[in-house]
SELUM-163031 format. One record per residue (C-alpha): x, y, z; residue in one letter; residue number from 1. Coordinates in Angstrom, 3 decimals. Layout:
# SELUM-163031
+----------+----------+----------+-----+-----+
:       c1 :       c2 :       c3 : res :   n :
+----------+----------+----------+-----+-----+
:        X :        Y :        Z :   a : NUM :
...
+----------+----------+----------+-----+-----+
# end
This chain:
# SELUM-163031
+----------+----------+----------+-----+-----+
:       c1 :       c2 :       c3 : res :   n :
+----------+----------+----------+-----+-----+
:   -5.927 :   47.604 :   55.608 :   m :   1 :
:   -7.730 :   48.079 :   58.930 :   p :   2 :
:   -5.636 :   48.240 :   62.076 :   d :   3 :
:   -6.984 :   45.172 :   63.842 :   n :   4 :
:   -6.224 :   44.427 :   67.445 :   k :   5 :
:   -5.514 :   40.730 :   67.795 :   h :   6 :
:   -6.080 :   38.695 :   70.935 :   i :   7 :
:   -2.912 :   37.599 :   72.729 :   a :   8 :
:   -3.061 :   33.813 :   72.998 :   f :   9 :
:    0.266 :   33.242 :   74.743 :   e :  10 :
:   -1.329 :   33.402 :   78.216 :   g :  11 :
:   -4.196 :   30.966 :   77.530 :   p :  12 :
:   -1.743 :   28.533 :   75.911 :   l :  13 :
:    0.179 :   28.276 :   79.175 :   e :  14 :
:   -2.679 :   26.077 :   80.418 :   a :  15 :
:   -1.736 :   23.384 :   77.876 :   l :  16 :
:    1.134 :   21.004 :   78.545 :   a :  17 :
:    3.982 :   21.310 :   76.026 :   p :  18 :
:    5.054 :   18.779 :   73.415 :   i :  19 :
:    8.343 :   18.891 :   71.517 :   t :  20 :
:    8.902 :   18.635 :   67.792 :   l :  21 :
:   10.734 :   15.349 :   68.331 :   a :  22 :
:    7.659 :   13.916 :   70.074 :   e :  23 :
:    5.451 :   15.266 :   67.285 :   m :  24 :
:    7.556 :   13.465 :   64.682 :   d :  25 :
:    6.535 :   10.204 :   66.315 :   g :  26 :
:    2.881 :   10.700 :   65.383 :   i :  27 :
:    2.064 :    8.659 :   62.296 :   k :  28 :
:   -1.448 :    9.117 :   60.948 :   l :  29 :
:   -1.653 :    6.236 :   58.486 :   m :  30 :
:   -5.362 :    6.629 :   57.706 :   n :  31 :
:   -5.360 :   10.410 :   57.802 :   r :  32 :
:   -8.427 :   12.580 :   57.324 :   i :  33 :
:   -8.071 :   16.370 :   57.054 :   d :  34 :
:  -10.888 :   18.788 :   57.872 :   s :  35 :
:  -10.795 :   22.601 :   57.967 :   k :  36 :
:  -12.871 :   24.895 :   60.160 :   y :  37 :
:  -13.392 :   28.653 :   60.245 :   l :  38 :
:  -13.952 :   30.768 :   63.337 :   t :  39 :
:  -12.879 :   34.028 :   64.982 :   d :  40 :
:  -10.349 :   34.862 :   67.684 :   e :  41 :
:  -12.879 :   35.263 :   70.500 :   a :  42 :
:  -14.241 :   31.767 :   69.871 :   t :  43 :
:  -10.696 :   30.413 :   69.662 :   l :  44 :
:  -10.136 :   31.482 :   73.265 :   l :  45 :
:  -13.026 :   29.226 :   74.304 :   e :  46 :
:  -11.731 :   26.368 :   72.134 :   i :  47 :
:   -8.291 :   26.584 :   73.742 :   l :  48 :
:   -9.825 :   26.468 :   77.226 :   a :  49 :
:  -11.807 :   23.367 :   76.208 :   d :  50 :
:   -8.661 :   21.799 :   74.732 :   a :  51 :
:   -6.731 :   22.392 :   77.953 :   a :  52 :
:   -9.489 :   20.715 :   79.973 :   s :  53 :
:   -9.434 :   17.753 :   77.560 :   a :  54 :
:   -5.676 :   17.256 :   78.016 :   g :  55 :
:   -4.447 :   18.557 :   74.672 :   y :  56 :
:   -0.784 :   19.523 :   74.403 :   r :  57 :
:    0.718 :   22.451 :   72.503 :   v :  58 :
:    3.811 :   22.292 :   70.313 :   l :  59 :
:    6.688 :   24.397 :   71.649 :   v :  60 :
:    9.501 :   25.328 :   69.259 :   t :  61 :
:   12.365 :   27.666 :   70.060 :   e :  62 :
:   10.633 :   28.200 :   73.427 :   g :  63 :
:    7.483 :   29.580 :   71.789 :   m :  64 :
:    3.930 :   28.242 :   71.655 :   r :  65 :
:    2.990 :   30.367 :   68.631 :   i :  66 :
:    5.160 :   30.149 :   65.525 :   s :  67 :
:    5.288 :   32.725 :   62.712 :   p :  68 :
:    5.256 :   31.283 :   59.188 :   y :  69 :
:    5.929 :   32.872 :   55.799 :   a :  70 :
:    5.043 :   31.165 :   52.518 :   s :  71 :
:    5.427 :   32.119 :   48.879 :   v :  72 :
:    3.001 :   30.475 :   46.449 :   y :  73 :
:    4.134 :   29.940 :   42.872 :   y :  74 :
:    1.999 :   29.571 :   39.761 :   d :  75 :
:    2.162 :   29.750 :   35.979 :   t :  76 :
:    1.578 :   33.046 :   34.116 :   p :  77 :
:   -2.008 :   31.871 :   33.482 :   g :  78 :
:   -2.572 :   30.776 :   37.116 :   l :  79 :
:   -2.916 :   27.099 :   36.202 :   r :  80 :
:   -2.901 :   25.921 :   39.844 :   m :  81 :
:   -5.501 :   28.468 :   40.901 :   f :  82 :
:   -7.836 :   27.583 :   38.040 :   y :  83 :
:   -7.406 :   23.834 :   38.562 :   d :  84 :
:   -8.829 :   24.376 :   42.030 :   h :  85 :
:  -11.477 :   26.847 :   40.881 :   h :  86 :
:  -12.634 :   24.506 :   38.117 :   n :  87 :
:  -12.925 :   21.581 :   40.564 :   r :  88 :
:  -10.198 :   19.486 :   39.018 :   r :  89 :
:   -9.904 :   16.544 :   41.411 :   l :  90 :
:   -6.207 :   15.878 :   40.800 :   v :  91 :
:   -4.276 :   19.082 :   41.346 :   r :  92 :
:   -1.110 :   20.518 :   42.837 :   q :  93 :
:    0.214 :   23.590 :   44.582 :   k :  94 :
:    3.854 :   24.676 :   44.776 :   v :  95 :
:    5.204 :   26.954 :   47.476 :   r :  96 :
:    8.294 :   27.796 :   49.477 :   t :  97 :
:    7.961 :   28.174 :   53.234 :   r :  98 :
:   10.173 :   29.515 :   55.999 :   v :  99 :
:    9.685 :   28.717 :   59.677 :   y : 100 :
:   10.576 :   32.157 :   60.940 :   v : 101 :
:   11.735 :   31.130 :   64.429 :   n : 102 :
:   14.313 :   28.623 :   63.162 :   s : 103 :
:   14.943 :   29.985 :   59.672 :   g : 104 :
:   14.398 :   26.533 :   58.164 :   d : 105 :
:   13.196 :   26.945 :   54.577 :   t : 106 :
:   11.578 :   24.367 :   52.286 :   f : 107 :
:   10.297 :   23.850 :   48.779 :   l : 108 :
:    6.915 :   22.127 :   49.138 :   e : 109 :
:    4.664 :   20.380 :   46.634 :   i : 110 :
:    1.100 :   19.618 :   47.745 :   k : 111 :
:   -0.731 :   17.045 :   45.648 :   r : 112 :
:   -4.421 :   16.200 :   45.916 :   k : 113 :
:   -5.636 :   12.933 :   44.408 :   n : 114 :
:   -9.063 :   12.012 :   43.057 :   n : 115 :
:  -10.029 :   10.567 :   46.457 :   h : 116 :
:   -9.691 :   13.956 :   48.122 :   g : 117 :
:   -6.481 :   13.024 :   49.975 :   r : 118 :
:   -3.615 :   15.499 :   50.121 :   t : 119 :
:    0.038 :   14.481 :   50.275 :   k : 120 :
:    2.922 :   16.876 :   50.785 :   k : 121 :
:    6.513 :   16.458 :   49.637 :   k : 122 :
:    9.241 :   18.872 :   50.639 :   r : 123 :
:   12.993 :   19.436 :   50.574 :   m : 124 :
:   15.163 :   21.913 :   52.426 :   g : 125 :
:   16.511 :   24.882 :   50.479 :   i : 126 :
:   18.677 :   27.877 :   51.451 :   p : 127 :
:   16.691 :   30.749 :   52.957 :   s : 128 :
:   17.778 :   33.030 :   50.108 :   g : 129 :
:   15.782 :   30.888 :   47.677 :   e : 130 :
:   12.381 :   31.647 :   49.215 :   l : 131 :
:   11.547 :   33.955 :   46.292 :   m : 132 :
:   13.530 :   32.168 :   43.588 :   d : 133 :
:   14.838 :   28.605 :   43.638 :   f : 134 :
:   15.340 :   28.451 :   39.850 :   g : 135 :
:   19.146 :   28.437 :   40.053 :   a : 136 :
:   19.148 :   25.513 :   42.501 :   d : 137 :
:   19.547 :   22.399 :   40.350 :   n : 138 :
:   18.602 :   20.041 :   43.171 :   a : 139 :
:   15.392 :   21.976 :   43.897 :   a : 140 :
:   14.487 :   22.087 :   40.200 :   c : 141 :
:   15.020 :   18.351 :   39.865 :   e : 142 :
:   12.964 :   17.734 :   42.993 :   y : 143 :
:   10.107 :   19.825 :   41.599 :   l : 144 :
:   10.226 :   17.991 :   38.266 :   a : 145 :
:   10.223 :   14.572 :   39.938 :   s : 146 :
:    7.286 :   15.324 :   42.270 :   h : 147 :
:    5.057 :   17.528 :   40.107 :   s : 148 :
:    4.084 :   18.116 :   36.508 :   w : 149 :
:    5.567 :   21.635 :   36.616 :   f : 150 :
:    9.079 :   22.828 :   35.851 :   s : 151 :
:   10.823 :   25.750 :   37.549 :   a : 152 :
:   11.064 :   27.991 :   34.425 :   p : 153 :
:    7.264 :   28.048 :   34.009 :   e : 154 :
:    6.615 :   29.166 :   37.607 :   l : 155 :
:    7.058 :   32.494 :   39.360 :   s : 156 :
:    6.002 :   33.923 :   42.753 :   p : 157 :
:    2.377 :   35.024 :   42.997 :   v : 158 :
:    1.489 :   35.405 :   46.648 :   l : 159 :
:    3.248 :   36.133 :   49.928 :   d : 160 :
:    1.394 :   34.621 :   52.893 :   t : 161 :
:    2.202 :   35.350 :   56.537 :   r : 162 :
:    0.444 :   33.997 :   59.603 :   f : 163 :
:    0.943 :   32.737 :   63.154 :   r : 164 :
:    0.342 :   29.069 :   63.925 :   r : 165 :
:   -0.580 :   27.126 :   67.056 :   i : 166 :
:   -0.266 :   23.327 :   66.876 :   t : 167 :
:   -2.101 :   21.016 :   69.283 :   l : 168 :
:   -1.965 :   17.252 :   69.830 :   v : 169 :
:   -4.556 :   15.135 :   71.612 :   n : 170 :
:   -3.596 :   12.959 :   74.620 :   p : 171 :
:   -3.693 :    9.696 :   72.636 :   s : 172 :
:   -1.637 :   11.301 :   69.833 :   m : 173 :
:   -4.096 :   10.302 :   67.119 :   t : 174 :
:   -4.700 :   13.820 :   65.827 :   e : 175 :
:   -2.915 :   17.095 :   65.179 :   r : 176 :
:   -4.636 :   20.451 :   65.023 :   i : 177 :
:   -3.109 :   23.497 :   63.336 :   t : 178 :
:   -4.615 :   26.881 :   64.177 :   i : 179 :
:   -3.683 :   29.806 :   61.935 :   d : 180 :
:   -4.289 :   33.411 :   63.015 :   t : 181 :
:   -3.236 :   36.896 :   61.874 :   d : 182 :
:   -3.321 :   35.914 :   58.182 :   l : 183 :
:   -1.866 :   38.517 :   55.810 :   n : 184 :
:   -1.360 :   38.313 :   52.045 :   f : 185 :
:    0.464 :   40.318 :   49.370 :   t : 186 :
:    0.037 :   39.633 :   45.658 :   n : 187 :
:    3.360 :   40.164 :   43.885 :   f : 188 :
:    1.772 :   40.486 :   40.444 :   r : 189 :
:   -0.950 :   43.028 :   41.245 :   t : 190 :
:    0.649 :   44.800 :   44.205 :   g : 191 :
:   -2.545 :   44.417 :   46.274 :   h : 192 :
:   -2.495 :   43.263 :   49.898 :   s : 193 :
:   -5.152 :   42.118 :   52.332 :   t : 194 :
:   -5.701 :   40.493 :   55.696 :   s : 195 :
:   -8.300 :   38.078 :   57.059 :   l : 196 :
:   -8.460 :   40.306 :   60.146 :   q : 197 :
:   -9.667 :   38.261 :   63.153 :   n : 198 :
:  -10.492 :   35.113 :   61.183 :   a : 199 :
:   -8.996 :   31.824 :   62.355 :   v : 200 :
:   -8.470 :   28.754 :   60.161 :   i : 201 :
:   -8.303 :   25.458 :   62.023 :   i : 202 :
:   -7.222 :   22.225 :   60.354 :   e : 203 :
:   -7.872 :   18.894 :   62.046 :   l : 204 :
:   -5.594 :   16.086 :   60.885 :   k : 205 :
:   -6.733 :   12.845 :   62.437 :   q : 206 :
:   -6.474 :    9.101 :   62.241 :   d : 207 :
:   -9.734 :    8.190 :   60.536 :   g : 208 :
:  -10.205 :    5.197 :   62.807 :   r : 209 :
:   -9.992 :    7.173 :   66.052 :   a : 210 :
:  -12.488 :    9.236 :   68.032 :   f : 211 :
:  -11.884 :   12.988 :   67.845 :   s : 212 :
:  -12.504 :   15.029 :   70.973 :   q : 213 :
:  -11.578 :   18.186 :   69.079 :   m : 214 :
:  -14.335 :   17.577 :   66.566 :   r : 215 :
:  -16.797 :   17.516 :   69.480 :   n : 216 :
:  -15.268 :   20.669 :   70.977 :   i : 217 :
:  -15.696 :   22.505 :   67.679 :   l : 218 :
:  -19.248 :   21.240 :   67.285 :   l : 219 :
:  -20.143 :   22.387 :   70.797 :   n : 220 :
:  -18.742 :   25.835 :   69.993 :   r : 221 :
:  -20.812 :   25.899 :   66.775 :   r : 222 :
:  -17.731 :   25.902 :   64.584 :   v : 223 :
:  -18.554 :   24.089 :   61.365 :   k : 224 :
:  -16.272 :   22.521 :   58.755 :   p : 225 :
:  -15.588 :   24.562 :   55.648 :   v : 226 :
:  -13.503 :   23.977 :   52.544 :   r : 227 :
:  -11.127 :   26.895 :   52.280 :   v : 228 :
:   -7.764 :   27.455 :   50.574 :   s : 229 :
:   -5.571 :   30.317 :   51.768 :   k : 230 :
:   -4.083 :   30.674 :   48.295 :   y : 231 :
:   -7.415 :   30.755 :   46.485 :   c : 232 :
:   -9.097 :   33.128 :   48.960 :   i : 233 :
:   -6.134 :   35.494 :   48.916 :   a : 234 :
:   -5.944 :   35.505 :   45.113 :   l : 235 :
:   -9.691 :   36.132 :   44.892 :   t : 236 :
:   -9.260 :   39.187 :   47.104 :   l : 237 :
:   -6.078 :   40.594 :   45.549 :   t : 238 :
:   -6.490 :   39.909 :   41.807 :   d : 239 :
:   -9.608 :   41.553 :   40.347 :   p : 240 :
:   -8.865 :   40.052 :   36.914 :   s : 241 :
:   -8.971 :   36.445 :   38.151 :   a : 242 :
:  -12.147 :   34.490 :   37.393 :   r : 243 :
:  -12.972 :   33.592 :   40.982 :   s : 244 :
:  -16.751 :   33.240 :   41.170 :   g : 245 :
:  -16.594 :   29.920 :   42.968 :   r : 246 :
:  -14.568 :   31.404 :   45.836 :   f : 247 :
:  -16.533 :   34.624 :   46.398 :   k : 248 :
:  -19.131 :   32.876 :   48.623 :   p : 249 :
:  -16.183 :   31.740 :   50.774 :   k : 250 :
:  -15.120 :   35.355 :   51.145 :   v : 251 :
:  -18.632 :   36.258 :   52.280 :   r : 252 :
:  -18.551 :   33.376 :   54.779 :   t : 253 :
:  -15.340 :   34.769 :   56.271 :   i : 254 :
:  -16.847 :   38.256 :   56.477 :   e : 255 :
:  -19.946 :   36.877 :   58.201 :   k : 256 :
:  -17.768 :   34.951 :   60.668 :   t : 257 :
:  -15.726 :   37.973 :   61.704 :   i : 258 :
:  -18.603 :   40.439 :   61.410 :   g : 259 :
:  -16.645 :   42.775 :   59.179 :   n : 260 :
:  -15.897 :   43.380 :   55.516 :   k : 261 :
:  -12.493 :   42.357 :   54.181 :   l : 262 :
:  -10.612 :   45.212 :   52.606 :   t : 263 :
:   -7.863 :   45.327 :   49.974 :   v : 264 :
:   -5.036 :   47.839 :   49.544 :   l : 265 :
+----------+----------+----------+-----+-----+
# end
Protein backbone atom coordinates (compact mmCIF):
# COMPACT_ATOMS: atom_id res chain seq x y z
CA UNK A 1 0.00 0.00 0.00
CA UNK A 2 1.49 3.39 -0.91
CA UNK A 3 2.72 5.59 1.90
CA UNK A 4 0.36 8.52 1.44
CA UNK A 5 0.86 11.80 3.20
CA UNK A 6 -2.50 13.05 4.41
CA UNK A 7 -3.41 16.68 4.93
CA UNK A 8 -3.78 17.74 8.56
CA UNK A 9 -7.27 19.18 8.94
CA UNK A 10 -7.15 19.99 12.65
CA UNK A 11 -5.91 23.55 12.02
CA UNK A 12 -8.51 24.50 9.38
CA UNK A 13 -11.27 23.07 11.59
CA UNK A 14 -10.40 25.56 14.32
CA UNK A 15 -12.15 28.18 12.17
CA UNK A 16 -15.50 26.42 12.72
CA UNK A 17 -17.45 26.94 15.92
CA UNK A 18 -17.91 23.74 17.95
CA UNK A 19 -21.12 21.84 18.59
CA UNK A 20 -21.55 19.13 21.23
CA UNK A 21 -22.99 15.67 20.81
CA UNK A 22 -25.87 16.64 23.10
CA UNK A 23 -26.74 19.54 20.78
CA UNK A 24 -26.43 17.23 17.77
CA UNK A 25 -28.93 14.82 19.32
CA UNK A 26 -31.50 17.59 19.15
CA UNK A 27 -31.44 17.64 15.35
CA UNK A 28 -34.40 15.69 14.00
CA UNK A 29 -34.50 15.34 10.22
CA UNK A 30 -38.03 14.04 9.72
CA UNK A 31 -38.01 14.28 5.92
CA UNK A 32 -34.41 13.21 5.50
CA UNK A 33 -32.59 12.99 2.18
CA UNK A 34 -29.09 11.48 2.00
CA UNK A 35 -26.62 12.29 -0.76
CA UNK A 36 -22.98 11.19 -1.10
CA UNK A 37 -20.15 13.07 -2.78
CA UNK A 38 -16.59 12.15 -3.70
CA UNK A 39 -13.59 14.47 -3.67
CA UNK A 40 -9.95 14.66 -2.60
CA UNK A 41 -8.21 16.13 0.44
CA UNK A 42 -6.98 19.29 -1.29
CA UNK A 43 -10.52 20.18 -2.35
CA UNK A 44 -11.78 19.39 1.15
CA UNK A 45 -9.57 22.17 2.51
CA UNK A 46 -11.44 24.63 0.28
CA UNK A 47 -14.82 23.16 1.29
CA UNK A 48 -14.00 23.57 4.98
CA UNK A 49 -13.01 27.21 4.44
CA UNK A 50 -16.32 27.80 2.64
CA UNK A 51 -18.20 26.04 5.45
CA UNK A 52 -16.54 28.23 8.07
CA UNK A 53 -17.54 31.37 6.16
CA UNK A 54 -21.12 30.07 5.92
CA UNK A 55 -21.34 29.56 9.70
CA UNK A 56 -21.17 25.77 9.85
CA UNK A 57 -20.25 24.18 13.17
CA UNK A 58 -18.07 21.13 13.77
CA UNK A 59 -18.85 18.30 16.17
CA UNK A 60 -16.35 18.04 19.03
CA UNK A 61 -16.18 14.78 20.98
CA UNK A 62 -13.63 13.97 23.66
CA UNK A 63 -12.07 17.36 22.83
CA UNK A 64 -11.39 16.36 19.22
CA UNK A 65 -12.79 17.67 15.94
CA UNK A 66 -11.79 14.54 13.99
CA UNK A 67 -12.96 11.16 15.28
CA UNK A 68 -11.44 7.79 14.36
CA UNK A 69 -13.95 5.04 13.57
CA UNK A 70 -13.54 1.28 13.14
CA UNK A 71 -16.25 -0.92 11.63
CA UNK A 72 -16.53 -4.63 10.93
CA UNK A 73 -18.94 -5.63 8.16
CA UNK A 74 -20.58 -9.04 8.37
CA UNK A 75 -22.00 -11.14 5.55
CA UNK A 76 -23.07 -14.68 4.69
CA UNK A 77 -20.58 -17.21 3.25
CA UNK A 78 -21.99 -16.40 -0.21
CA UNK A 79 -21.85 -12.60 0.33
CA UNK A 80 -25.63 -12.21 0.20
CA UNK A 81 -25.56 -8.55 1.31
CA UNK A 82 -22.87 -7.62 -1.20
CA UNK A 83 -24.71 -9.28 -4.09
CA UNK A 84 -28.07 -7.78 -3.10
CA UNK A 85 -26.46 -4.39 -3.61
CA UNK A 86 -24.57 -5.43 -6.74
CA UNK A 87 -27.71 -6.89 -8.30
CA UNK A 88 -29.69 -3.69 -7.59
CA UNK A 89 -32.10 -5.23 -5.14
CA UNK A 90 -34.09 -2.25 -3.88
CA UNK A 91 -34.82 -3.66 -0.42
CA UNK A 92 -31.56 -4.69 1.19
CA UNK A 93 -29.63 -4.69 4.45
CA UNK A 94 -26.13 -4.42 5.81
CA UNK A 95 -24.94 -5.62 9.22
CA UNK A 96 -21.87 -4.26 10.95
CA UNK A 97 -20.34 -3.58 14.34
CA UNK A 98 -18.76 -0.19 14.96
CA UNK A 99 -16.53 1.27 17.65
CA UNK A 100 -16.10 5.00 18.24
CA UNK A 101 -12.41 4.83 19.02
CA UNK A 102 -12.21 7.98 21.17
CA UNK A 103 -14.93 6.86 23.60
CA UNK A 104 -14.76 3.10 23.13
CA UNK A 105 -18.53 2.94 22.62
CA UNK A 106 -19.35 -0.10 20.47
CA UNK A 107 -22.58 -0.93 18.63
CA UNK A 108 -24.24 -3.59 16.54
CA UNK A 109 -25.84 -1.76 13.60
CA UNK A 110 -28.37 -2.86 10.99
CA UNK A 111 -28.82 -0.59 7.96
CA UNK A 112 -31.99 -1.18 5.96
CA UNK A 113 -32.80 0.38 2.59
CA UNK A 114 -36.41 0.36 1.42
CA UNK A 115 -37.81 0.39 -2.11
CA UNK A 116 -38.09 4.20 -1.97
CA UNK A 117 -34.34 4.58 -1.61
CA UNK A 118 -34.53 5.62 2.06
CA UNK A 119 -32.06 4.18 4.55
CA UNK A 120 -32.88 3.58 8.21
CA UNK A 121 -30.37 2.48 10.82
CA UNK A 122 -31.05 0.54 14.01
CA UNK A 123 -28.37 -0.07 16.60
CA UNK A 124 -27.75 -1.38 20.11
CA UNK A 125 -24.75 -1.08 22.39
CA UNK A 126 -22.55 -4.14 22.82
CA UNK A 127 -19.34 -4.79 24.79
CA UNK A 128 -16.19 -3.74 22.95
CA UNK A 129 -14.94 -7.33 22.97
CA UNK A 130 -17.81 -8.31 20.67
CA UNK A 131 -16.68 -6.17 17.73
CA UNK A 132 -15.48 -9.29 15.89
CA UNK A 133 -17.99 -11.77 17.29
CA UNK A 134 -21.31 -11.01 18.98
CA UNK A 135 -22.68 -14.55 18.48
CA UNK A 136 -22.53 -15.45 22.18
CA UNK A 137 -24.49 -12.33 23.17
CA UNK A 138 -28.12 -13.45 23.35
CA UNK A 139 -29.45 -9.89 23.47
CA UNK A 140 -27.47 -8.90 20.36
CA UNK A 141 -28.60 -12.04 18.50
CA UNK A 142 -32.23 -11.35 19.37
CA UNK A 143 -31.84 -7.73 18.29
CA UNK A 144 -30.40 -8.82 14.94
CA UNK A 145 -33.22 -11.32 14.40
CA UNK A 146 -35.90 -8.75 15.24
CA UNK A 147 -34.50 -6.02 12.95
CA UNK A 148 -33.19 -8.02 9.99
CA UNK A 149 -33.83 -11.19 8.04
CA UNK A 150 -30.43 -12.59 9.07
CA UNK A 151 -29.47 -14.66 12.10
CA UNK A 152 -26.10 -14.51 13.87
CA UNK A 153 -25.00 -18.10 13.01
CA UNK A 154 -25.18 -17.41 9.26
CA UNK A 155 -22.97 -14.30 9.45
CA UNK A 156 -19.24 -13.85 9.94
CA UNK A 157 -16.81 -10.91 9.66
CA UNK A 158 -15.79 -9.98 6.12
CA UNK A 159 -14.26 -6.53 6.18
CA UNK A 160 -12.45 -4.28 8.64
CA UNK A 161 -12.96 -0.59 7.83
CA UNK A 162 -11.06 2.26 9.47
CA UNK A 163 -11.38 5.96 8.75
CA UNK A 164 -11.40 9.43 10.31
CA UNK A 165 -14.63 11.42 10.37
CA UNK A 166 -15.46 15.12 10.54
CA UNK A 167 -19.10 16.03 11.24
CA UNK A 168 -20.55 19.45 10.39
CA UNK A 169 -23.92 21.06 11.11
CA UNK A 170 -25.41 24.07 9.34
CA UNK A 171 -26.46 27.19 11.31
CA UNK A 172 -30.19 26.42 11.08
CA UNK A 173 -29.54 22.79 12.12
CA UNK A 174 -31.43 21.34 9.17
CA UNK A 175 -28.55 19.26 7.84
CA UNK A 176 -25.62 17.16 8.99
CA UNK A 177 -22.54 16.48 6.91
CA UNK A 178 -20.18 13.58 7.57
CA UNK A 179 -16.74 13.74 5.95
CA UNK A 180 -14.69 10.55 5.91
CA UNK A 181 -10.95 10.60 5.19
CA UNK A 182 -8.00 8.19 5.48
CA UNK A 183 -10.13 5.17 4.55
CA UNK A 184 -8.41 1.80 5.01
CA UNK A 185 -9.82 -1.70 4.53
CA UNK A 186 -8.75 -5.27 5.34
CA UNK A 187 -10.62 -8.30 4.04
CA UNK A 188 -10.61 -11.03 6.69
CA UNK A 189 -11.48 -13.80 4.23
CA UNK A 190 -8.88 -13.07 1.53
CA UNK A 191 -6.20 -11.38 3.63
CA UNK A 192 -5.97 -8.47 1.16
CA UNK A 193 -5.88 -4.84 2.30
CA UNK A 194 -6.23 -1.52 0.53
CA UNK A 195 -6.68 2.19 1.08
CA UNK A 196 -8.59 4.91 -0.77
CA UNK A 197 -5.48 7.08 -0.37
CA UNK A 198 -6.46 10.78 -0.50
CA UNK A 199 -10.10 10.19 -1.44
CA UNK A 200 -12.78 11.83 0.69
CA UNK A 201 -16.39 10.63 0.98
CA UNK A 202 -18.89 13.28 2.02
CA UNK A 203 -22.46 12.44 3.00
CA UNK A 204 -25.07 15.19 3.21
CA UNK A 205 -28.04 14.34 5.42
CA UNK A 206 -30.63 17.06 5.12
CA UNK A 207 -34.22 17.96 5.75
CA UNK A 208 -35.73 17.62 2.29
CA UNK A 209 -37.82 20.74 2.79
CA UNK A 210 -34.89 23.02 3.61
CA UNK A 211 -32.36 24.90 1.50
CA UNK A 212 -28.86 23.41 1.59
CA UNK A 213 -25.93 25.80 1.57
CA UNK A 214 -23.54 22.85 1.59
CA UNK A 215 -25.01 21.55 -1.64
CA UNK A 216 -24.18 24.91 -3.22
CA UNK A 217 -20.67 24.87 -1.73
CA UNK A 218 -20.03 21.44 -3.23
CA UNK A 219 -21.45 22.49 -6.58
CA UNK A 220 -19.24 25.58 -6.65
CA UNK A 221 -16.21 23.39 -5.93
CA UNK A 222 -17.25 21.05 -8.76
CA UNK A 223 -17.88 18.17 -6.39
CA UNK A 224 -20.67 16.04 -7.81
CA UNK A 225 -22.94 13.50 -6.13
CA UNK A 226 -22.01 9.86 -6.53
CA UNK A 227 -23.52 6.62 -5.28
CA UNK A 228 -20.79 4.80 -3.42
CA UNK A 229 -20.73 2.12 -0.71
CA UNK A 230 -17.58 1.70 1.37
CA UNK A 231 -18.34 -1.99 1.84
CA UNK A 232 -18.94 -2.70 -1.84
CA UNK A 233 -15.93 -0.70 -3.08
CA UNK A 234 -13.63 -2.31 -0.53
CA UNK A 235 -14.86 -5.82 -1.35
CA UNK A 236 -14.44 -5.14 -5.07
CA UNK A 237 -10.82 -4.19 -4.44
CA UNK A 238 -9.91 -6.94 -1.96
CA UNK A 239 -11.79 -10.01 -3.26
CA UNK A 240 -10.80 -10.95 -6.82
CA UNK A 241 -13.32 -13.82 -6.84
CA UNK A 242 -16.33 -11.56 -6.19
CA UNK A 243 -18.51 -10.74 -9.20
CA UNK A 244 -18.20 -6.97 -8.94
CA UNK A 245 -18.57 -5.61 -12.47
CA UNK A 246 -21.12 -3.01 -11.45
CA UNK A 247 -18.73 -1.44 -8.94
CA UNK A 248 -15.55 -1.35 -11.05
CA UNK A 249 -16.55 1.95 -12.75
CA UNK A 250 -16.84 3.41 -9.22
CA UNK A 251 -13.27 2.33 -8.53
CA UNK A 252 -12.14 4.09 -11.71
CA UNK A 253 -14.05 7.22 -10.63
CA UNK A 254 -12.16 7.23 -7.33
CA UNK A 255 -8.84 6.78 -9.13
CA UNK A 256 -9.66 9.66 -11.48
CA UNK A 257 -10.61 11.86 -8.52
CA UNK A 258 -7.37 11.29 -6.65
CA UNK A 259 -5.21 11.09 -9.77
CA UNK A 260 -3.68 7.79 -8.76
CA UNK A 261 -4.29 4.07 -9.07
CA UNK A 262 -5.60 2.19 -6.04
CA UNK A 263 -3.36 -0.65 -4.99
CA UNK A 264 -4.04 -3.86 -3.07
CA UNK A 265 -1.74 -5.83 -0.77
